[in-house]
C-alpha positions as CSV (number, residue, x, y, z in Angstrom):
1,M,-2.3,-64.3,-1.9
2,Q,-2.0,-62.6,-5.3
3,R,-4.9,-60.3,-4.5
4,E,-3.2,-59.2,-1.3
5,I,0.1,-58.6,-3.1
6,R,-1.7,-56.4,-5.7
7,S,-3.5,-54.5,-3.0
8,D,-0.2,-53.8,-1.2
9,L,1.4,-52.6,-4.4
10,A,-1.6,-50.3,-5.1
11,V,-1.3,-48.8,-1.6
12,N,2.4,-48.3,-2.1
13,N,1.9,-46.7,-5.4
14,R,-0.7,-44.3,-3.9
15,V,1.7,-43.3,-1.2
16,E,4.7,-42.7,-3.4
17,R,2.8,-40.9,-6.1
18,P,4.0,-37.3,-6.3
19,T,1.5,-34.5,-5.6
20,A,0.1,-32.5,-8.5
21,A,1.4,-29.2,-7.0
22,S,4.9,-28.2,-8.2
23,P,7.7,-27.6,-5.7
24,F,7.4,-23.9,-6.3
25,V,3.7,-23.8,-5.5
26,R,4.3,-25.9,-2.3
27,N,7.2,-23.8,-1.2
28,H,5.7,-20.4,-2.1
29,P,1.9,-20.6,-1.4
30,E,1.7,-16.9,-0.8
31,F,2.7,-16.1,-4.4
32,W,0.1,-18.2,-6.2
33,V,-2.6,-17.0,-3.7
34,A,-1.5,-13.4,-4.5
35,V,-1.7,-14.1,-8.3
36,I,-5.3,-15.5,-8.0
37,L,-6.4,-12.6,-5.9
38,W,-4.7,-10.1,-8.2
39,L,-6.7,-11.6,-11.2
40,A,-9.9,-11.4,-9.1
41,S,-9.2,-7.8,-8.2
42,N,-8.7,-6.8,-11.9
43,L,-11.9,-8.6,-12.9
44,F,-13.8,-6.8,-10.1
45,V,-12.6,-3.4,-11.2
46,A,-13.1,-4.0,-14.9
47,S,-16.6,-5.3,-14.3
48,F,-17.8,-2.4,-12.2
49,S,-16.1,0.1,-14.5
50,H,-18.2,-1.3,-17.4
51,F,-21.3,-1.1,-15.2
52,A,-20.6,2.5,-14.5
53,N,-20.1,3.2,-18.2
54,W,-23.4,1.5,-19.0
55,E,-25.3,3.6,-16.5
56,G,-23.7,6.9,-17.6
57,A,-21.5,7.6,-14.6
58,G,-18.5,8.1,-16.8
59,T,-16.7,7.0,-19.9
60,Y,-14.8,3.7,-19.7
61,N,-13.3,2.4,-23.0
62,G,-10.2,0.9,-21.5
63,V,-7.9,1.0,-18.4
64,G,-6.4,4.3,-19.4
65,D,-9.7,6.0,-18.6
66,L,-9.1,5.2,-14.9
67,C,-6.2,7.7,-14.9
68,K,-7.7,10.7,-13.0
69,W,-6.8,13.2,-10.4
70,D,-3.2,12.6,-9.3
71,C,-2.5,10.1,-12.0
72,P,-1.7,12.8,-14.7
73,W,0.6,14.5,-12.3
74,Y,2.7,11.3,-12.1
75,G,2.5,11.2,-15.9
76,S,4.0,14.7,-16.1
77,V,7.0,13.4,-14.1
78,V,7.4,10.4,-16.6
79,V,7.3,12.7,-19.6
80,N,8.8,16.0,-18.6
81,G,10.6,15.3,-15.3
82,Y,10.2,17.5,-12.3
83,D,9.2,21.1,-12.7
84,R,11.8,23.8,-12.2
85,A,9.1,26.3,-11.0
86,P,5.4,26.3,-10.3
87,H,3.0,26.2,-13.2
88,S,1.6,29.5,-14.5
89,V,-1.6,27.9,-15.7
90,A,-2.3,26.4,-12.2
91,P,-0.8,29.1,-10.0
92,G,1.6,27.7,-7.4
93,E,1.1,24.1,-8.4
94,A,4.0,21.8,-9.4
95,N,4.6,18.0,-9.5
96,W,7.1,18.0,-6.6
97,P,4.9,16.2,-4.1
98,F,4.8,13.1,-6.4
99,H,7.8,11.0,-5.3
100,P,10.0,9.5,-8.0
101,L,9.8,5.7,-7.5
102,F,6.4,5.1,-9.1
103,P,7.1,7.3,-12.2
104,M,10.4,5.4,-12.5
105,S,8.6,2.1,-12.5
106,V,6.3,3.4,-15.2
107,Y,9.0,4.7,-17.5
108,P,9.9,1.4,-19.1
109,I,6.2,0.5,-19.7
110,H,5.7,3.8,-21.6
111,Y,9.0,4.2,-23.4
112,W,10.3,0.7,-23.9
113,L,7.0,-1.2,-24.4
114,G,5.3,1.8,-26.2
115,F,2.0,1.9,-24.2
116,P,0.2,5.3,-24.1
117,L,1.0,7.3,-21.0
118,H,-2.3,6.9,-19.1
119,R,-2.4,3.2,-19.8
120,S,1.2,2.8,-18.7
121,L,0.5,4.6,-15.4
122,V,-2.6,2.4,-14.8
123,L,-0.7,-0.8,-15.7
124,G,2.2,0.3,-13.4
125,S,-0.1,0.5,-10.4
126,K,-1.9,-2.7,-11.3
127,L,1.5,-4.6,-11.4
128,A,2.4,-3.0,-8.1
129,L,-0.9,-4.4,-6.6
130,L,0.5,-7.9,-7.1
131,L,3.5,-6.9,-5.1
132,A,1.2,-5.4,-2.4
133,I,-0.8,-8.6,-2.0
134,Y,2.3,-10.8,-1.9
135,G,4.1,-8.5,0.5
136,F,1.2,-8.4,2.8
137,L,0.8,-12.2,2.8
138,L,4.5,-12.4,3.8
139,M,4.0,-9.8,6.5
140,V,1.1,-11.8,8.1
141,R,2.7,-15.2,7.4
142,D,3.1,-16.1,11.0
143,G,-0.7,-15.8,11.5
144,T,-1.8,-17.7,8.3
145,E,-1.6,-21.5,8.7
146,S,-3.9,-22.6,5.9
147,T,-4.7,-21.7,2.3
148,A,-8.1,-20.3,3.5
149,D,-6.3,-18.0,5.9
150,R,-4.0,-16.7,3.1
151,F,-7.0,-16.0,0.8
152,R,-8.8,-14.1,3.6
153,A,-5.7,-12.1,4.5
154,G,-4.8,-11.3,0.8
155,S,-8.4,-10.3,0.1
156,L,-8.0,-7.4,2.5
157,V,-5.6,-5.9,-0.1
158,A,-7.1,-7.3,-3.3
159,L,-10.6,-6.2,-2.4
160,N,-9.8,-3.1,-0.4
161,P,-12.8,-0.7,-0.1
162,Y,-10.6,1.9,-1.7
163,L,-9.4,-0.6,-4.3
164,I,-9.6,2.0,-7.1
165,Y,-6.2,3.5,-6.1
166,A,-4.5,0.3,-7.1
167,H,-6.0,0.5,-10.6
168,A,-5.8,4.2,-11.4
169,G,-2.1,5.1,-11.8
170,Y,-1.4,6.0,-8.1
171,A,1.7,5.1,-6.0
172,E,-0.4,3.6,-3.2
173,P,0.1,-0.1,-4.1
174,L,3.8,0.3,-4.7
175,Y,4.2,2.0,-1.4
176,F,2.1,-0.5,0.4
177,G,3.9,-3.5,-1.1
178,L,7.4,-2.2,-0.3
179,L,6.4,-1.2,3.2
180,A,4.9,-4.7,3.9
181,L,8.1,-6.3,2.7
182,A,10.2,-3.9,4.8
183,F,8.4,-5.0,7.9
184,Y,8.7,-8.6,6.8
185,F,12.4,-8.4,6.4
186,A,12.9,-6.6,9.7
187,A,10.8,-9.1,11.6
188,R,13.1,-11.8,10.4
189,R,16.2,-9.8,11.2
190,R,17.3,-9.3,7.6
191,W,18.4,-5.8,8.5
192,I,20.1,-4.8,5.3
193,A,17.2,-6.0,3.2
194,A,14.8,-4.2,5.5
195,G,16.8,-0.9,5.3
196,A,17.2,-1.1,1.5
197,T,13.4,-1.7,1.1
198,G,12.8,1.1,3.5
199,A,14.8,3.4,1.3
200,L,12.5,2.5,-1.6
201,V,9.5,3.1,0.6
202,S,10.8,6.6,1.4
203,A,11.2,7.2,-2.4
204,S,7.6,6.3,-3.0
205,R,5.9,8.6,-0.5
206,V,7.1,11.3,1.8
207,V,5.6,9.5,4.9
208,G,7.7,6.4,4.1
209,V,10.6,8.0,6.0
210,V,8.7,7.1,9.2
211,F,9.8,3.5,8.7
212,A,13.2,4.5,10.1
213,I,11.5,5.0,13.5
214,S,9.8,1.6,13.3
215,Y,13.1,0.0,12.2
216,A,14.9,1.5,15.2
217,V,12.2,0.1,17.5
218,M,12.6,-3.3,16.1
219,V,16.4,-3.1,16.4
220,A,16.1,-2.0,20.1
221,R,13.7,-4.8,20.8
222,D,16.1,-7.3,19.2
223,A,19.1,-6.1,21.2
224,G,17.1,-5.8,24.4
225,W,15.3,-2.6,25.3
226,R,17.9,-1.6,28.0
227,A,20.9,-2.8,26.0
228,S,23.9,-0.5,25.4
229,W,24.2,1.0,21.9
230,R,27.5,-1.0,21.7
231,K,25.4,-4.1,21.2
232,I,23.9,-2.8,18.0
233,R,25.5,-4.8,15.2
234,L,27.0,-3.3,12.1
235,N,24.3,-4.7,9.7
236,Q,21.6,-3.2,11.9
237,F,23.3,0.2,11.9
238,L,23.8,0.1,8.1
239,G,20.2,-0.9,7.6
240,F,19.0,2.0,9.7
241,M,21.1,4.5,7.6
242,L,19.5,3.1,4.4
243,C,15.9,3.7,5.6
244,P,15.6,7.4,4.8
245,L,18.0,7.3,1.8
246,G,15.2,7.5,-0.8
247,T,13.8,10.8,0.6
248,A,17.3,12.2,1.2
249,V,18.3,11.6,-2.4
250,Y,15.1,13.2,-3.6
251,M,15.6,16.2,-1.4
252,L,19.1,16.7,-2.8
253,Y,17.7,16.5,-6.3
254,L,15.0,19.0,-5.5
255,H,17.6,21.4,-4.1
256,R,19.6,21.1,-7.3
257,R,16.5,21.4,-9.5
258,T,14.5,24.1,-7.7
259,G,16.8,25.5,-5.0
260,D,14.5,24.2,-2.3
261,A,15.1,20.8,-0.8
262,L,11.7,20.9,0.9
263,A,9.8,22.0,-2.3
264,Q,7.6,18.8,-2.0
265,V,6.3,20.1,1.3
266,H,6.1,23.9,0.6
267,V,4.2,23.4,-2.7
268,Q,1.3,21.8,-0.7
269,V,0.1,25.3,0.0
270,A,-1.1,25.6,-3.6
271,W,-3.6,22.8,-2.8
272,G,-4.7,24.5,0.3
273,K,-2.8,22.2,2.7
274,M,-1.4,24.0,5.6
275,P,0.2,22.4,8.7
276,G,-2.3,22.3,11.6
277,N,-3.7,20.4,14.5
278,P,-4.9,16.9,13.4
279,I,-7.3,16.8,16.4
280,N,-9.0,19.9,15.0
281,V,-9.2,18.2,11.6
282,V,-10.9,15.1,13.1
283,W,-13.4,17.4,14.9
284,Q,-14.0,19.3,11.7
285,C,-14.9,16.0,10.0
286,L,-17.2,14.7,12.8
287,S,-19.1,18.0,13.0
288,G,-19.3,18.3,9.2
289,G,-21.7,16.8,6.7
290,H,-21.8,14.4,3.8
291,W,-18.6,12.2,3.8
292,L,-16.8,14.2,6.5
293,P,-18.1,12.2,9.5
294,I,-17.2,8.9,7.8
295,W,-13.6,10.1,7.1
296,G,-13.4,11.3,10.8
297,L,-14.5,7.8,11.9
298,M,-11.9,6.2,9.7
299,A,-9.2,8.4,11.3
300,I,-10.4,7.4,14.8
301,A,-10.4,3.8,13.7
302,S,-6.8,4.1,12.7
303,G,-6.0,5.6,16.1
304,V,-7.7,2.8,17.9
305,A,-5.9,0.3,15.7
306,S,-2.6,2.0,16.6
307,I,-3.2,1.5,20.3
308,W,-4.3,-2.1,19.8
309,L,-1.1,-2.9,17.9
310,F,0.8,-1.8,21.0
311,Q,-1.3,-4.3,23.0
312,L,-0.5,-7.0,20.5
313,R,3.2,-6.2,21.2
314,K,3.7,-4.7,17.7
315,P,4.9,-1.2,18.7
316,E,6.7,-0.8,15.4
317,L,3.4,-1.2,13.6
318,G,1.5,1.0,16.0
319,I,4.0,3.8,15.8
320,Y,4.1,3.7,12.0
321,L,0.3,3.7,11.7
322,A,-0.1,6.6,14.1
323,L,2.5,8.9,12.5
324,S,1.6,8.0,8.9
325,I,-1.9,9.1,9.5
326,L,-1.2,12.1,11.8
327,I,1.3,13.7,9.4
328,P,-0.9,14.0,6.3
329,M,-4.0,14.6,8.4
330,S,-2.5,17.6,10.0
331,A,-2.7,19.3,6.6
332,G,-6.4,18.6,6.1
333,Y,-9.0,15.9,5.7
334,W,-8.7,15.3,2.0
335,G,-7.2,11.9,1.3
336,I,-7.8,10.5,4.8
337,A,-9.6,7.4,3.4
338,R,-6.8,6.2,1.2
339,Y,-4.2,7.1,3.8
340,V,-5.9,4.8,6.2
341,W,-6.9,1.9,4.0
342,W,-3.5,1.7,2.2
343,Q,-1.4,1.2,5.3
344,P,-0.1,-2.3,6.0
345,P,-0.2,-1.9,9.8
346,F,-3.9,-0.9,9.6
347,L,-4.8,-4.0,7.5
348,Y,-2.7,-6.1,9.8
349,A,-4.9,-5.0,12.7
350,V,-8.0,-5.7,10.7
351,C,-6.7,-9.1,9.7
352,T,-5.9,-10.0,13.4
353,A,-9.3,-8.8,14.6
354,L,-11.2,-10.7,11.9
355,K,-9.3,-13.9,12.6
356,R,-10.3,-13.7,16.2
357,N,-13.9,-13.2,15.2
358,A,-14.4,-15.4,12.1
359,A,-18.1,-14.5,11.9
360,W,-17.2,-10.9,11.1
361,W,-15.6,-11.9,7.8
362,T,-18.9,-12.0,6.0
363,I,-20.0,-8.6,7.3
364,Y,-16.6,-7.1,6.5
365,T,-16.6,-8.6,3.0
366,G,-20.1,-7.2,2.3
367,F,-19.0,-3.8,3.4
368,T,-15.8,-3.7,1.4
369,A,-17.4,-5.1,-1.8
370,G,-20.2,-2.5,-1.7
371,M,-17.8,0.3,-0.9
372,A,-15.3,-0.6,-3.6
373,S,-17.9,-0.9,-6.3
374,F,-19.5,2.5,-5.3
375,V,-16.1,4.2,-5.2
376,I,-15.4,2.9,-8.8
377,W,-18.7,4.3,-9.9
378,A,-18.0,7.7,-8.3
379,W,-14.4,7.7,-9.6
380,L,-15.5,7.3,-13.2
381,G,-18.2,9.9,-12.6
382,G,-15.6,12.5,-11.6
383,R,-16.8,12.9,-8.0
384,D,-14.0,14.6,-6.2
385,F,-15.0,13.2,-2.7
386,V,-13.2,10.0,-3.5
387,I,-9.8,11.6,-3.8
């Protein structure tokens, strides 16, 4: 009898014993998964940066050495603000295309914490990567039932084939994270939060203003596609008005600073970017050599993903992906790769496809790991095809 009593007590103790995980970890699994993947991403980039240094591809003595190409342009905004006129050293060029939100996020790292400029820019983008992973996990929350699902989904961001842009002082991870959060808020009918986040998206990249269209689609679907505009609630209307606010404020600033509210667009001519037909750009890629056909295939893949998102009854994602690729691609093929791979709707489509075909995860992971390591090597070696 005493043995039975002890056995019952032991069972009760096991049942009532609290789990090792804290309430925060249990209630916010996406966050701690994002932290682990963020650490893994940093380790990956640091390791292959050192490998590139050892093999003579480029100099890497610290994270500041990753600040190349567009990164110093963001640095010029942090230190000197926006130019009043194009540079005389680089005819026609100015820092107007580099939207203000990312430099604003770097300002305290450089001036308050005292880090060197290039290191501050890189650290700013690295911190934004944590937001990008977390935001994407929230965006795909409805399709991730287990911890393994969350790690797989988050790895699409943390081990992106063009991962270098999250570790090199670029605005891509900040833009990505905010856009994923904007879609997350809108999907849960938190319209003011979605609009406010959309305003930040439009302040991080010019294409971010497209979110206003996706927002309008989600509001129309929520109210009923054929509903009268009178059924649109006040918070939905206010959220919509907030979406383009970041770009609108920046345009007003540019008008006051330079006399041209569209200076960010007009200055692109200095980099050889002229508005054109994106279909011709795709054909130019496919008929070209070296990396051009690969970029063309990436652009086509984004188009296929856009159509598929409509079939998944995600028109807001399909519309955003199509416009966010067509707009920059109309000016040329440079940057197509990062425009495609740093779009939440595109990775959402990839995540959905891989979940339906679990065997493909191994193939995809092998591709992304190899591509990411090669791009890091080329980046440090100053090869301009990666930009």
